PyMOL CGO cylinders between C-alpha atoms (Angstrom):
from pymol import cmd
from pymol.cgo import CYLINDER

trace = [
    CYLINDER, 0.06, 0.02, 0.37, 1.72, 3.31, -0.73, 0.3, 1, 1, 1, 1, 1, 1,
    CYLINDER, 1.72, 3.31, -0.73, 1.77, 6.23, 1.66, 0.3, 1, 1, 1, 1, 1, 1,
    CYLINDER, 1.77, 6.23, 1.66, -1.14, 8.75, 0.31, 0.3, 1, 1, 1, 1, 1, 1,
    CYLINDER, -1.14, 8.75, 0.31, -3.20, 4.87, 0.34, 0.3, 1, 1, 1, 1, 1, 1,
    CYLINDER, -3.20, 4.87, 0.34, -1.98, 4.36, 4.41, 0.3, 1, 1, 1, 1, 1, 1,
    CYLINDER, -1.98, 4.36, 4.41, -2.99, 7.76, 4.97, 0.3, 1, 1, 1, 1, 1, 1,
    CYLINDER, -2.99, 7.76, 4.97, -5.81, 7.74, 3.59, 0.3, 1, 1, 1, 1, 1, 1,
    CYLINDER, -5.81, 7.74, 3.59, -7.33, 4.58, 5.93, 0.3, 1, 1, 1, 1, 1, 1,
    CYLINDER, -7.33, 4.58, 5.93, -6.26, 5.83, 8.99, 0.3, 1, 1, 1, 1, 1, 1,
    CYLINDER, -6.26, 5.83, 8.99, -7.76, 8.86, 7.90, 0.3, 1, 1, 1, 1, 1, 1,
    CYLINDER, -7.76, 8.86, 7.90, -10.74, 6.67, 7.22, 0.3, 1, 1, 1, 1, 1, 1,
    CYLINDER, -10.74, 6.67, 7.22, -10.58, 4.67, 10.48, 0.3, 1, 1, 1, 1, 1, 1,
    CYLINDER, -10.58, 4.67, 10.48, -10.19, 7.54, 12.73, 0.3, 1, 1, 1, 1, 1, 1,
    CYLINDER, -10.19, 7.54, 12.73, -13.40, 8.64, 10.93, 0.3, 1, 1, 1, 1, 1, 1,
    CYLINDER, -13.40, 8.64, 10.93, -15.15, 5.65, 11.76, 0.3, 1, 1, 1, 1, 1, 1,
    CYLINDER, -15.15, 5.65, 11.76, -14.16, 6.10, 14.97, 0.3, 1, 1, 1, 1, 1, 1,
    CYLINDER, -14.16, 6.10, 14.97, -15.87, 9.76, 15.88, 0.3, 1, 1, 1, 1, 1, 1,
    CYLINDER, -15.87, 9.76, 15.88, -18.68, 7.95, 13.79, 0.3, 1, 1, 1, 1, 1, 1,
    CYLINDER, -18.68, 7.95, 13.79, -19.60, 5.85, 16.12, 0.3, 1, 1, 1, 1, 1, 1,
    CYLINDER, -19.60, 5.85, 16.12, -19.05, 8.10, 19.29, 0.3, 1, 1, 1, 1, 1, 1,
    CYLINDER, -19.05, 8.10, 19.29, -21.58, 10.39, 17.22, 0.3, 1, 1, 1, 1, 1, 1,
    CYLINDER, -21.58, 10.39, 17.22, -23.96, 7.69, 17.55, 0.3, 1, 1, 1, 1, 1, 1,
    CYLINDER, -23.96, 7.69, 17.55, -23.59, 7.11, 21.46, 0.3, 1, 1, 1, 1, 1, 1,
    CYLINDER, -23.59, 7.11, 21.46, -23.39, 10.74, 22.55, 0.3, 1, 1, 1, 1, 1, 1,
    CYLINDER, -23.39, 10.74, 22.55, -25.71, 12.81, 19.37, 0.3, 1, 1, 1, 1, 1, 1,
    CYLINDER, -25.71, 12.81, 19.37, -23.27, 15.11, 18.10, 0.3, 1, 1, 1, 1, 1, 1,
    CYLINDER, -23.27, 15.11, 18.10, -21.83, 14.30, 14.90, 0.3, 1, 1, 1, 1, 1, 1,
    CYLINDER, -21.83, 14.30, 14.90, -24.50, 12.81, 12.49, 0.3, 1, 1, 1, 1, 1, 1,
    CYLINDER, -24.50, 12.81, 12.49, -22.82, 8.71, 12.95, 0.3, 1, 1, 1, 1, 1, 1,
    CYLINDER, -22.82, 8.71, 12.95, -24.02, 7.42, 10.66, 0.3, 1, 1, 1, 1, 1, 1,
    CYLINDER, -24.02, 7.42, 10.66, -22.87, 9.39, 7.28, 0.3, 1, 1, 1, 1, 1, 1,
    CYLINDER, -22.87, 9.39, 7.28, -19.75, 9.75, 8.49, 0.3, 1, 1, 1, 1, 1, 1,
    CYLINDER, -19.75, 9.75, 8.49, -19.19, 6.36, 8.62, 0.3, 1, 1, 1, 1, 1, 1,
    CYLINDER, -19.19, 6.36, 8.62, -20.74, 6.42, 4.94, 0.3, 1, 1, 1, 1, 1, 1,
    CYLINDER, -20.74, 6.42, 4.94, -18.63, 8.78, 3.54, 0.3, 1, 1, 1, 1, 1, 1,
    CYLINDER, -18.63, 8.78, 3.54, -15.84, 7.92, 5.10, 0.3, 1, 1, 1, 1, 1, 1,
    CYLINDER, -15.84, 7.92, 5.10, -15.94, 4.37, 3.51, 0.3, 1, 1, 1, 1, 1, 1,
    CYLINDER, -15.94, 4.37, 3.51, -16.87, 5.68, 0.25, 0.3, 1, 1, 1, 1, 1, 1,
    CYLINDER, -16.87, 5.68, 0.25, -13.99, 7.56, 0.54, 0.3, 1, 1, 1, 1, 1, 1,
    CYLINDER, -13.99, 7.56, 0.54, -11.75, 4.84, 0.88, 0.3, 1, 1, 1, 1, 1, 1,
    CYLINDER, -11.75, 4.84, 0.88, -13.59, 3.22, -1.47, 0.3, 1, 1, 1, 1, 1, 1,
    CYLINDER, -13.59, 3.22, -1.47, -12.63, 5.64, -4.26, 0.3, 1, 1, 1, 1, 1, 1,
    CYLINDER, -12.63, 5.64, -4.26, -8.98, 5.72, -2.58, 0.3, 1, 1, 1, 1, 1, 1,
    CYLINDER, -8.98, 5.72, -2.58, -8.65, 1.54, -3.63, 0.3, 1, 1, 1, 1, 1, 1,
    CYLINDER, -8.65, 1.54, -3.63, -11.05, 1.52, -5.93, 0.3, 1, 1, 1, 1, 1, 1,
    CYLINDER, -11.05, 1.52, -5.93, -11.35, -2.65, -6.43, 0.3, 1, 1, 1, 1, 1, 1,
    CYLINDER, -11.35, -2.65, -6.43, -13.73, -4.44, -6.55, 0.3, 1, 1, 1, 1, 1, 1,
    CYLINDER, -13.73, -4.44, -6.55, -12.89, -6.09, -3.21, 0.3, 1, 1, 1, 1, 1, 1,
    CYLINDER, -12.89, -6.09, -3.21, -13.79, -1.99, -2.14, 0.3, 1, 1, 1, 1, 1, 1,
    CYLINDER, -13.79, -1.99, -2.14, -17.15, -1.76, -3.79, 0.3, 1, 1, 1, 1, 1, 1,
    CYLINDER, -17.15, -1.76, -3.79, -18.13, -4.57, -2.48, 0.3, 1, 1, 1, 1, 1, 1,
    CYLINDER, -18.13, -4.57, -2.48, -17.19, -3.76, 0.87, 0.3, 1, 1, 1, 1, 1, 1,
    CYLINDER, -17.19, -3.76, 0.87, -19.31, -0.72, 0.22, 0.3, 1, 1, 1, 1, 1, 1,
    CYLINDER, -19.31, -0.72, 0.22, -22.26, -1.68, -0.75, 0.3, 1, 1, 1, 1, 1, 1,
    CYLINDER, -22.26, -1.68, -0.75, -22.06, -3.98, 2.76, 0.3, 1, 1, 1, 1, 1, 1,
    CYLINDER, -22.06, -3.98, 2.76, -21.02, -1.70, 4.53, 0.3, 1, 1, 1, 1, 1, 1,
    CYLINDER, -21.02, -1.70, 4.53, -24.20, 0.71, 2.81, 0.3, 1, 1, 1, 1, 1, 1,
    CYLINDER, -24.20, 0.71, 2.81, -26.82, -1.95, 3.60, 0.3, 1, 1, 1, 1, 1, 1,
    CYLINDER, -26.82, -1.95, 3.60, -26.11, -2.54, 6.84, 0.3, 1, 1, 1, 1, 1, 1,
    CYLINDER, -26.11, -2.54, 6.84, -26.25, 1.61, 7.30, 0.3, 1, 1, 1, 1, 1, 1,
    CYLINDER, -26.25, 1.61, 7.30, -29.09, 1.82, 5.33, 0.3, 1, 1, 1, 1, 1, 1,
    CYLINDER, -29.09, 1.82, 5.33, -31.30, -1.37, 7.40, 0.3, 1, 1, 1, 1, 1, 1,
    CYLINDER, -31.30, -1.37, 7.40, -30.07, 0.00, 10.67, 0.3, 1, 1, 1, 1, 1, 1,
    CYLINDER, -30.07, 0.00, 10.67, -31.28, 3.14, 10.40, 0.3, 1, 1, 1, 1, 1, 1,
    CYLINDER, -31.28, 3.14, 10.40, -34.73, 1.97, 8.96, 0.3, 1, 1, 1, 1, 1, 1,
    CYLINDER, -34.73, 1.97, 8.96, -34.74, -0.27, 12.08, 0.3, 1, 1, 1, 1, 1, 1,
    CYLINDER, -34.74, -0.27, 12.08, -34.25, 2.65, 14.37, 0.3, 1, 1, 1, 1, 1, 1,
    CYLINDER, -34.25, 2.65, 14.37, -37.13, 4.31, 13.71, 0.3, 1, 1, 1, 1, 1, 1,
    CYLINDER, -37.13, 4.31, 13.71, -39.30, 1.05, 12.83, 0.3, 1, 1, 1, 1, 1, 1,
    CYLINDER, -39.30, 1.05, 12.83, -38.75, -0.97, 16.23, 0.3, 1, 1, 1, 1, 1, 1,
    CYLINDER, -38.75, -0.97, 16.23, -38.95, 1.70, 19.35, 0.3, 1, 1, 1, 1, 1, 1,
    CYLINDER, -38.95, 1.70, 19.35, -41.86, 3.24, 17.84, 0.3, 1, 1, 1, 1, 1, 1,
    CYLINDER, -41.86, 3.24, 17.84, -44.05, 0.23, 16.91, 0.3, 1, 1, 1, 1, 1, 1,
    CYLINDER, -44.05, 0.23, 16.91, -42.89, -0.95, 20.54, 0.3, 1, 1, 1, 1, 1, 1,
    CYLINDER, -42.89, -0.95, 20.54, -43.76, 2.77, 21.86, 0.3, 1, 1, 1, 1, 1, 1,
    CYLINDER, -43.76, 2.77, 21.86, -47.52, 2.29, 20.30, 0.3, 1, 1, 1, 1, 1, 1,
    CYLINDER, -47.52, 2.29, 20.30, -47.48, -0.51, 21.64, 0.3, 1, 1, 1, 1, 1, 1,
    CYLINDER, -47.48, -0.51, 21.64, -47.35, 0.21, 24.88, 0.3, 1, 1, 1, 1, 1, 1,
    CYLINDER, -47.35, 0.21, 24.88, -50.49, 2.59, 24.45, 0.3, 1, 1, 1, 1, 1, 1,
    CYLINDER, -50.49, 2.59, 24.45, -47.88, 6.33, 23.33, 0.3, 1, 1, 1, 1, 1, 1,
    CYLINDER, -47.88, 6.33, 23.33, -50.08, 7.54, 20.44, 0.3, 1, 1, 1, 1, 1, 1,
    CYLINDER, -50.08, 7.54, 20.44, -48.19, 9.00, 17.15, 0.3, 1, 1, 1, 1, 1, 1,
    CYLINDER, -48.19, 9.00, 17.15, -49.09, 12.27, 18.93, 0.3, 1, 1, 1, 1, 1, 1,
    CYLINDER, -49.09, 12.27, 18.93, -47.00, 11.56, 22.05, 0.3, 1, 1, 1, 1, 1, 1,
    CYLINDER, -47.00, 11.56, 22.05, -43.83, 10.78, 19.63, 0.3, 1, 1, 1, 1, 1, 1,
    CYLINDER, -43.83, 10.78, 19.63, -44.64, 13.34, 17.54, 0.3, 1, 1, 1, 1, 1, 1,
    CYLINDER, -44.64, 13.34, 17.54, -44.46, 16.23, 20.29, 0.3, 1, 1, 1, 1, 1, 1,
    CYLINDER, -44.46, 16.23, 20.29, -41.00, 14.46, 21.02, 0.3, 1, 1, 1, 1, 1, 1,
    CYLINDER, -41.00, 14.46, 21.02, -39.49, 14.62, 17.29, 0.3, 1, 1, 1, 1, 1, 1,
    CYLINDER, -39.49, 14.62, 17.29, -40.13, 18.20, 17.44, 0.3, 1, 1, 1, 1, 1, 1,
    CYLINDER, -40.13, 18.20, 17.44, -38.51, 18.47, 21.15, 0.3, 1, 1, 1, 1, 1, 1,
    CYLINDER, -38.51, 18.47, 21.15, -36.03, 16.80, 20.50, 0.3, 1, 1, 1, 1, 1, 1,
    CYLINDER, -36.03, 16.80, 20.50, -34.98, 19.18, 16.61, 0.3, 1, 1, 1, 1, 1, 1,
    CYLINDER, -34.98, 19.18, 16.61, -35.45, 21.56, 18.78, 0.3, 1, 1, 1, 1, 1, 1,
    CYLINDER, -35.45, 21.56, 18.78, -33.06, 19.96, 21.74, 0.3, 1, 1, 1, 1, 1, 1,
    CYLINDER, -33.06, 19.96, 21.74, -30.56, 19.28, 18.88, 0.3, 1, 1, 1, 1, 1, 1,
    CYLINDER, -30.56, 19.28, 18.88, -29.94, 23.04, 18.20, 0.3, 1, 1, 1, 1, 1, 1,
    CYLINDER, -29.94, 23.04, 18.20, -30.51, 24.32, 21.76, 0.3, 1, 1, 1, 1, 1, 1,
    CYLINDER, -30.51, 24.32, 21.76, -28.54, 21.58, 23.27, 0.3, 1, 1, 1, 1, 1, 1,
    CYLINDER, -28.54, 21.58, 23.27, -25.14, 20.70, 21.38, 0.3, 1, 1, 1, 1, 1, 1,
    CYLINDER, -25.14, 20.70, 21.38, -24.19, 16.72, 22.04, 0.3, 1, 1, 1, 1, 1, 1,
    CYLINDER, -24.19, 16.72, 22.04, -27.25, 15.24, 24.41, 0.3, 1, 1, 1, 1, 1, 1,
    CYLINDER, -27.25, 15.24, 24.41, -30.13, 17.74, 22.71, 0.3, 1, 1, 1, 1, 1, 1,
    CYLINDER, -30.13, 17.74, 22.71, -31.81, 14.83, 20.62, 0.3, 1, 1, 1, 1, 1, 1,
    CYLINDER, -31.81, 14.83, 20.62, -32.28, 12.87, 23.06, 0.3, 1, 1, 1, 1, 1, 1,
    CYLINDER, -32.28, 12.87, 23.06, -32.88, 15.26, 26.45, 0.3, 1, 1, 1, 1, 1, 1,
    CYLINDER, -32.88, 15.26, 26.45, -35.98, 17.09, 23.44, 0.3, 1, 1, 1, 1, 1, 1,
    CYLINDER, -35.98, 17.09, 23.44, -37.45, 13.90, 22.84, 0.3, 1, 1, 1, 1, 1, 1,
    CYLINDER, -37.45, 13.90, 22.84, -37.93, 13.06, 26.10, 0.3, 1, 1, 1, 1, 1, 1,
    CYLINDER, -37.93, 13.06, 26.10, -39.48, 16.02, 27.47, 0.3, 1, 1, 1, 1, 1, 1,
    CYLINDER, -39.48, 16.02, 27.47, -41.14, 16.38, 24.41, 0.3, 1, 1, 1, 1, 1, 1,
    CYLINDER, -41.14, 16.38, 24.41, -42.74, 13.09, 25.44, 0.3, 1, 1, 1, 1, 1, 1,
    CYLINDER, -42.74, 13.09, 25.44, -43.21, 13.82, 29.00, 0.3, 1, 1, 1, 1, 1, 1,
    CYLINDER, -43.21, 13.82, 29.00, -45.03, 17.22, 28.57, 0.3, 1, 1, 1, 1, 1, 1,
    CYLINDER, -45.03, 17.22, 28.57, -47.39, 15.52, 26.26, 0.3, 1, 1, 1, 1, 1, 1,
    CYLINDER, -47.39, 15.52, 26.26, -48.04, 12.50, 28.67, 0.3, 1, 1, 1, 1, 1, 1,
    CYLINDER, -48.04, 12.50, 28.67, -48.58, 14.80, 31.16, 0.3, 1, 1, 1, 1, 1, 1,
    CYLINDER, -48.58, 14.80, 31.16, -51.02, 16.44, 29.30, 0.3, 1, 1, 1, 1, 1, 1,
    CYLINDER, -51.02, 16.44, 29.30, -53.03, 13.77, 28.14, 0.3, 1, 1, 1, 1, 1, 1,
    CYLINDER, -53.03, 13.77, 28.14, -52.65, 11.49, 31.20, 0.3, 1, 1, 1, 1, 1, 1,
    CYLINDER, -52.65, 11.49, 31.20, -51.60, 13.93, 34.55, 0.3, 1, 1, 1, 1, 1, 1,
    CYLINDER, -51.60, 13.93, 34.55, -48.73, 14.25, 36.07, 0.3, 1, 1, 1, 1, 1, 1,
    CYLINDER, -48.73, 14.25, 36.07, -48.98, 10.42, 37.71, 0.3, 1, 1, 1, 1, 1, 1,
    CYLINDER, -48.98, 10.42, 37.71, -49.80, 8.53, 34.69, 0.3, 1, 1, 1, 1, 1, 1,
    CYLINDER, -49.80, 8.53, 34.69, -46.68, 10.51, 32.42, 0.3, 1, 1, 1, 1, 1, 1,
    CYLINDER, -46.68, 10.51, 32.42, -43.80, 8.76, 33.49, 0.3, 1, 1, 1, 1, 1, 1,
    CYLINDER, -43.80, 8.76, 33.49, -44.45, 5.77, 32.62, 0.3, 1, 1, 1, 1, 1, 1,
    CYLINDER, -44.45, 5.77, 32.62, -44.92, 6.70, 29.21, 0.3, 1, 1, 1, 1, 1, 1,
    CYLINDER, -44.92, 6.70, 29.21, -41.75, 8.60, 29.84, 0.3, 1, 1, 1, 1, 1, 1,
    CYLINDER, -41.75, 8.60, 29.84, -39.60, 5.41, 30.36, 0.3, 1, 1, 1, 1, 1, 1,
    CYLINDER, -39.60, 5.41, 30.36, -41.13, 3.40, 27.65, 0.3, 1, 1, 1, 1, 1, 1,
    CYLINDER, -41.13, 3.40, 27.65, -39.90, 6.48, 25.63, 0.3, 1, 1, 1, 1, 1, 1,
    CYLINDER, -39.90, 6.48, 25.63, -36.36, 6.60, 27.58, 0.3, 1, 1, 1, 1, 1, 1,
    CYLINDER, -36.36, 6.60, 27.58, -36.13, 2.82, 26.67, 0.3, 1, 1, 1, 1, 1, 1,
    CYLINDER, -36.13, 2.82, 26.67, -37.46, 3.66, 22.87, 0.3, 1, 1, 1, 1, 1, 1,
    CYLINDER, -37.46, 3.66, 22.87, -33.76, 5.97, 22.55, 0.3, 1, 1, 1, 1, 1, 1,
    CYLINDER, -33.76, 5.97, 22.55, -31.91, 3.35, 24.01, 0.3, 1, 1, 1, 1, 1, 1,
    CYLINDER, -31.91, 3.35, 24.01, -33.15, 0.87, 21.81, 0.3, 1, 1, 1, 1, 1, 1,
    CYLINDER, -33.15, 0.87, 21.81, -32.79, 3.09, 18.73, 0.3, 1, 1, 1, 1, 1, 1,
    CYLINDER, -32.79, 3.09, 18.73, -29.36, 4.24, 19.99, 0.3, 1, 1, 1, 1, 1, 1,
    CYLINDER, -29.36, 4.24, 19.99, -28.24, 0.68, 20.38, 0.3, 1, 1, 1, 1, 1, 1,
    CYLINDER, -28.24, 0.68, 20.38, -29.82, -0.70, 16.84, 0.3, 1, 1, 1, 1, 1, 1,
    CYLINDER, -29.82, -0.70, 16.84, -28.02, 2.51, 14.95, 0.3, 1, 1, 1, 1, 1, 1,
    CYLINDER, -28.02, 2.51, 14.95, -24.57, 0.90, 16.98, 0.3, 1, 1, 1, 1, 1, 1,
    CYLINDER, -24.57, 0.90, 16.98, -24.55, -2.19, 16.18, 0.3, 1, 1, 1, 1, 1, 1,
    CYLINDER, -24.55, -2.19, 16.18, -25.22, -1.04, 12.23, 0.3, 1, 1, 1, 1, 1, 1,
    CYLINDER, -25.22, -1.04, 12.23, -22.42, 0.95, 12.94, 0.3, 1, 1, 1, 1, 1, 1,
    CYLINDER, -22.42, 0.95, 12.94, -20.23, -2.03, 13.95, 0.3, 1, 1, 1, 1, 1, 1,
    CYLINDER, -20.23, -2.03, 13.95, -20.72, -4.49, 11.49, 0.3, 1, 1, 1, 1, 1, 1,
    CYLINDER, -20.72, -4.49, 11.49, -20.65, -1.57, 8.90, 0.3, 1, 1, 1, 1, 1, 1,
    CYLINDER, -20.65, -1.57, 8.90, -17.27, -0.85, 10.62, 0.3, 1, 1, 1, 1, 1, 1,
    CYLINDER, -17.27, -0.85, 10.62, -16.37, -4.62, 10.91, 0.3, 1, 1, 1, 1, 1, 1,
    CYLINDER, -16.37, -4.62, 10.91, -17.09, -5.02, 7.11, 0.3, 1, 1, 1, 1, 1, 1,
    CYLINDER, -17.09, -5.02, 7.11, -14.50, -2.31, 6.51, 0.3, 1, 1, 1, 1, 1, 1,
    CYLINDER, -14.50, -2.31, 6.51, -11.84, -3.57, 8.48, 0.3, 1, 1, 1, 1, 1, 1,
    CYLINDER, -11.84, -3.57, 8.48, -12.58, -7.32, 6.42, 0.3, 1, 1, 1, 1, 1, 1,
    CYLINDER, -12.58, -7.32, 6.42, -11.96, -4.77, 3.71, 0.3, 1, 1, 1, 1, 1, 1,
    CYLINDER, -11.96, -4.77, 3.71, -9.44, -3.86, 4.38, 0.3, 1, 1, 1, 1, 1, 1,
    CYLINDER, -9.44, -3.86, 4.38, -7.52, -6.84, 5.08, 0.3, 1, 1, 1, 1, 1, 1,
    CYLINDER, -7.52, -6.84, 5.08, -7.95, -7.95, 1.97, 0.3, 1, 1, 1, 1, 1, 1,
    CYLINDER, -7.95, -7.95, 1.97, -7.20, -5.88, -0.53, 0.3, 1, 1, 1, 1, 1, 1,
]
cmd.load_cgo(trace, "trace")
């Protein structure tokens, strides 16, 4: 491998690690950073193997993104949390993302769910719904993290194979 190829591989590895950290502590668009880093590596290497690695990693990340929204949302609805509550949580999550960097998105989501459920059910019954929302946020992060780790492992195998 050339010096520029080694440098690219090192930088891509660092970007993937930062992307994984961005999933655990939502400060960066972790999945997009990982996907972009693997694409840079693929373009640099340019072999069929690299493109297969990119395709497999992309599949893991896309499926992970779909599942991270579908499964927790379905579980929340199954526990009786209505879609309108989820919408309020999502809206406050977006606001929180801009107001409180790093942790604002999950905090805003949970606060939004709590406020919506407090309005709907009263203060005593709002907390169980909020706990379910916390579990859903945790599950969502876990799903995205697993997808990112699978994509990263695919890239490592690709680096070793090329």
